[in-house]
N, C-alpha and C positions, 0 to 999 in steps of 0.2 A: 227714271232719274237721270239727269244729264251729268256727264262726267266733266269736271272743271279742270281746264288746262291753262296754265299761265304761259304767255308768250315769253320766249327766252331771247328775243332779239336784243342787240346791243343798244338800240335806241328806238324811240317811238317815232313813227312816220305818220303824219297827218293824224293827230290825236283824236280819239273818240271821247275821252272822259274830260269832265270839267273838275275843278279843284274843290276840296272840302270848304275853304273859306267862302267860296261863291255859293255853295249849297246852303251854308249857314246863313249867309246874308239874304238869300232868297226866302228862307223861313222867317227871318226877322221882318222882311217886307210885308208879311201878313199880319203884323201887329199895328194897331192904330196909334198914330202920333209917336212913331218910333223912328229913331235914327240909327241905322246899322253902321258900325265902324269896323274897318279892318285894321288890326294892329300890325302894321308893317310899312313898307315903303309906298310911295305914291303910285309907282308902277303896278304894284299888286292890285290896288283898288281900281285904277283907271281901266285896266284890261277887263276886269269883271263888270265894271260899269258899262262899258261899250257893249258887251254881249247882252246885258239885261235891257238896255235901251233899244238895241236892234231887234230883240225878240218881241218885246211888248209895245214898241213904238210909243213909249211914254217917258216922261221925266222920272228919273229914279234917284231918290235920296240915298246917298252912300258916301260916307266920310272915311278919312284915313288919319292915323297918328303920324304919318309922314316921317318915318324913321330914316336917318341918314347914316353915313359911315361911322360917325362918332357915337351916336346914341345906340347904334347896333352893338357896339363894343362895350360901352359903359353902362348900358341898361336904359329901358324906355319909360321909367316912372314919370319923368318930367313931361314926356310927350303924352302919356295917358292923362295926366292931370290937366295939361293945357287943352287937350281935346275935349275932355269932359266939361270944363268950364266954358270954353268957346261955344260948344254945341248948345249947352244949356242957355247961354246968354243970347245967342243968335236965333235958335230955332225953338227953344222951350219945349223939347219933346217930353212926353210922359215916360218913355223908355229909351235908354241908350243901350244898345246891344253890341257888345264887342266880341269879335272873333279873331283868333290869332292867325298868323301866317307862318310859312316855313322859316322866314327870316328870324322872327322873334322866338319861335319854338326852338330853333337851333341855338340861339343865344341862351335860352332858358329863363326868359322873363317870368317872374312870379306875378301874373296879372291879378290873381285873386288877392294877393297881399297888397298890390298897388291900389286896388279899389278900396280896401279897408283903410289904408293910410290916407287916401284922398278924401274919404268921407270924414275922417277925424280932423284933417287939416282944413277942409273946406265945407263947413256945415251947410252952406247954401245948396249943396248937392242932395240934401236930405229929402227934397220934394221930387226927386227923380229916381225912378227904378233903374238899376244897372244890372244887366245880365251879361255874363261872360261864358264863352264856350271855347274849348281848346280844339283847334282845327288845323293841324299842320298839313300843308298842301303837298308834302313829299310822300304821304301815305293816303290811302283811301281815295274817295272820289266825291262827286257832287252829292250823291245820295247819303253818304256817310256824314257829311257836314250838316245836311238838313236834319238827319236823324238825331245827331248830338245836340243840335240847336233846340229841337222840340223838348228833349230831355232837360236841357239847361233851363228853359223857360218854366217848365213844370216844377222843377226842384227849387227854383228861385222864388216863384210867385204864388204857387198853389198851397193852400192850407186846408185841412179837413174842416168840413161844415156839415150841418144837418142835411140829410139826404132829401132831395126833391124827386119824387117818384116819376114825374113826367119830364125830367130833364136828362138829356144824354150829351156826352162829349164826342165829337167827331174829330179824329186825327187823320187828315188827308195826307197821302204821300206826295213827294215832290213832283211826281209824274202827272198829277192831276192839274188841269187848267182851271182858271176861274169859272169857266162854263161848267166844268165837271162838278165843282163844289156847289154851284147854284143848283144843279140837277139833284145832287144828293140832299141838299137842304130841303128842296121842295118835296122829295120823297119822304123824308123823315117827318116833316111838318104835316104831311097828308094823313099821318097816323095820330095827329093830335099831340105830338111830342114837341117840346122845345129843344133846340140844339145849340150848343156852343162849339164853334169850329175853331180849331187851334192847330196851326195858324190859318187865317182866312184871307188868302190873296184875292178872293172874289170881291172883297170890299175895297182893296187898294190897287189892284192891277187889272181891273175889268174893263179898262178902256173908256172911262167916263170923263166928261169935262167937269172938273171940280169947281165949286162955287168960290173957293178961295185958294190961296197958296201959302202954306205954313212952313215949307222947307223940310217937313217930315212926311212920313207916309200919310196918305189921305184916305183913311178907312182901314178896315181889318178888325181883328179881335182886340177889344179894349182891355185895359188892365183890370177893370171891374169884372169883365166876363172871364178873364183868365182865373181870377181869384174864385169866381163862382163855380168854376169847374170842380172845385172841391166838394160841391154838393150834388154832382151828377150821380144818377143811379146806375149808369152803364157807360162804358167807353167802347166806341167802334173805331177801329183802325183800318186804313186801306193801304195794304202793302206791308211787307215784312219790316220795312224801315220805320214803321210807327210802333213796333212792338216795345222797343225800349222806353219810349215816352208813355205808352199805355201802362206798362208795368211800374213806372215811376208814380203814375197817378194811383195805381192800386196800392203801392206801398205807403203813399202819403195819406190817401183818403179812403182806402179800402174799396175802391170802385172796381166791380167786376168788369171783365173785358172780353172782346172777341175781335180777332184780327182776320179780316178778309184778305186773302192773298191777292185778289183782284176783284174788280167789279165790272169787267168787260166780258160779256158772255151771257149765256142763258142760265145755267145752273147756279152760278154764284149770285146772280140777282134774285133768283128764286129763294136762295138761302137768306139773303138780306131782308127780303120782304117778310119771310116767315119769322125771322128774329124780331123785326119791328112790330109785327102783329102780336107776337108773344109779349113784348115789352109793354105795348099799349093796351092790350086786351081788345083790340079792334080787328075787324076783318080787313083783308087787303082791299083797298078801294077799286071800284070797277074799272077806272081808267088804266090801272096798271095791268089788269087782266087783259084789257084791250091791247095795250102796248106789247104785252108778251105774245099775243097772237100775231101782231104785226111783225115782231122780231122773227117768229117762226117762219112767216111767209118770206121775209127778207133773206133768211138763211137758205130757204129753198130756191129763191130766185138767184142768189149770189153764188151758190156752190157750183153752178155750171162754169163759172169763171175762176174759181179758186181751187176746185178739186184737182189734185195732182200737181199743182203749181209748186215749183221749187223756189224757196224763199231764203234770202240772206238778210239777217237783222243785226243791227248794231245799236245797243241801247243800254241804259242803266238797268239793273237787275229787275226791279218791279215792273217797269215798262216793258222790258223784254218778255217777262212772263205773261203780262196782260195781253199783248198783241200776239205773241207767239202761240199762246194757248188757244186763242180764238181762231187763228188761222189753222191750227191743227184740227180743231173741231169742224172747220169748214173744208177739211180734206186736203189741205196744203201740206207740203213736206218742209220741215225746218232743216234745210240743208247746211246752212252756215249761221252760227249764232256767236256774236262777239259782244262781250260786256266789259264793264269797267272795274268792278270790285267784287270781292267775295260776298255772298249773301245766301241765306237759307232758301231764297226764292229759286235759285238755280236747281235745287233738288226736285222742284215741282215741274220744271220745264219739260215738255214732251219732245226732247231732242237727244241725240246721241252724246253731244258734248257742247260745252260752252267754253270759248277761248277768252281769257282776259287779255285783250290786246287793243289794237288800234284800227284805224280805217284802212290801212294797207293790208292787214289781215283780212278785213271784210272784203276788200276788192279781190284779193287772191282767192278767197273761198267762194266768191260769187260768180266766178267765171262761167259756170254751167247753170246758173240760177235764172229764173224768169222775172224776179222782182227783188229790188233792194229796198230796205226799210231802215232809215237812220235819220239823223238831223241834217241840217243844211250843209255841213262840211263834207257830206258824202256826195254832193252833186257832181263833183269832177269825176269821181270813180264811176258813177252811173253814166256819165257822158262817154267816158272812155270805153266802157263795156257795152254801151248802147242798150241799157236796160232801163225800164221805168223805175222811178224813185218815189216812194211814199215818205214824205217828211214828217217825222214825229220827234218828240222829246225836246231837248234844249241844247243849243239854240236853233230856232227856225227863223232866220232873218230875211229870207227872200220870198216870203209869203206874208200876207196880212191876215188878221183875224184870229191869231193864236189864242187870245184871251177867251174867245167865245166857242172854240172848238170843243166838242163833247165826245168822249169815248167810254163813258160809264153809264150804268143803267140800261134799261131796254132800248131807250131812244138813242143813247150814245153808241151802243153796240151796233144798232142799225146804221147809223151814220158812217161808222167805220167800215162796215161790210160794203155799203154802197160805194164808198171812196175807193176801196181796194178793187172791187169788181169793175168799176168804171175805168180805172187805170189799165186793167187787163183788156177791157173792150177797146180802149184807145190803141193798145199795142196790136191787137188783132186787126183792127181797121187800117192801121198804118201798113201792115204787111199785105193786106188784101183789100185795097180801096174799092168801093163799089160792089163788093161781093158780100152782101149781108142780107139775111142772117147766114152765118157759116154752118156748114154741115160738120158733123164730128170729124170727118176726114180732113176738111179744110182747116178746122181748128187745130188738129194735130199737126198739120203741115206748118201752120203759122207759129205755134208755140211749143211744139213737141209734147203737148200734154193732152192725152185722150180723156174725154169726159168720163169714160168708164172707170178711171182711176179714183174718182171722188168717193169718199167714204160716207157722204151724206146723201140719203135717199128719202123720197117721200114716205117710205115705210117707217124708217127710224125717226123721222121728224114727227110722224103721227104718234109714235111711241113716246117721244119726248113731250109732246103736247098733252098726252094723257097723264 
């Protein structure tokens, strides 16, 4: 169990975390024909919009209530009503999703009351679903906003329905990419089960050329599918951040649930397939037995480059757990772990401590590490320390293909192992050009890491395979 320590610095230097409103907006982008709205100033929205556009390289629908000095003092009802009417007229969304910001939370705007009043005053809003979530950006982080948004969607739109035995609901964490969600959907459907993904960014942010432009999200979970989640026989959540939403579904519709702390690694995917086999009454398909065997071979090949490597990671809690646990299983040492917010996931991390801090804390702790892992804002620290950087999380704006990157399932775990191992190979070749393959002694001289330090051996791999 990792000990959680909060940084006591007077200010944040090179922030690691993103805000709650941005996390909530990200969740709302996974709903079809939706318009996310930040209830705050224009600057609050434009900053988040820039990060989303740079990460996904796509047009992002995101609106603001454009609060100013006067409305911030007198209250934002008029801005809420005007925003709802203008968005409905111009974009005709099926869902308008509102998240608060630090500005309006500090003022104390009663947005729930504003929505009730607006519906009474403007009956033309009756054909539009309105979801509101409280996300003050002076507390919490990206993952918290995403978590609360899922819960708000469930509580607002889901009602109990007669159970369909072959339908399950998948709640993906904010750390999963569109490619990850596609992978999980394929796995679930291979067992003959139908799946409702909530929210589903694989439909809206997967990097496709749309046939038209509506001004809202183009794909994702429809309102009809959200309502149909009330009929699911089971809920699978990926990451601790989905527990709150899964429990809300259980309260509303009585749906049993299981939260997988991560789906990056061997044992956790074994558990997923066993659960799906149980739910469907079918055997695990042969292709996944083959993929499992391939993953075991990838672990054997990759551990020569990860065994004993000292790693510094800065990420949101569930992503930190997913990547950090895999590296630990591959024989790496989690020397420095920085995260953004409190989470039960930290108790599962195989490290001495987790610091709730910033990228300056990561840079300080990574001085004697072999590998840095964080988002693109950590690239300057990696350059100063002359360390390889694995870009993960949000935002990654200096690489393309983020929508299609996979880190879940057997195949996604393999992809991540290869990416990390190849980074370490590049570092070895940089220090010893033309001297390949390296002997254990040369590798130790290049990286300070003896192969013998690895905890993964062909013997225990064979045990795992059995």
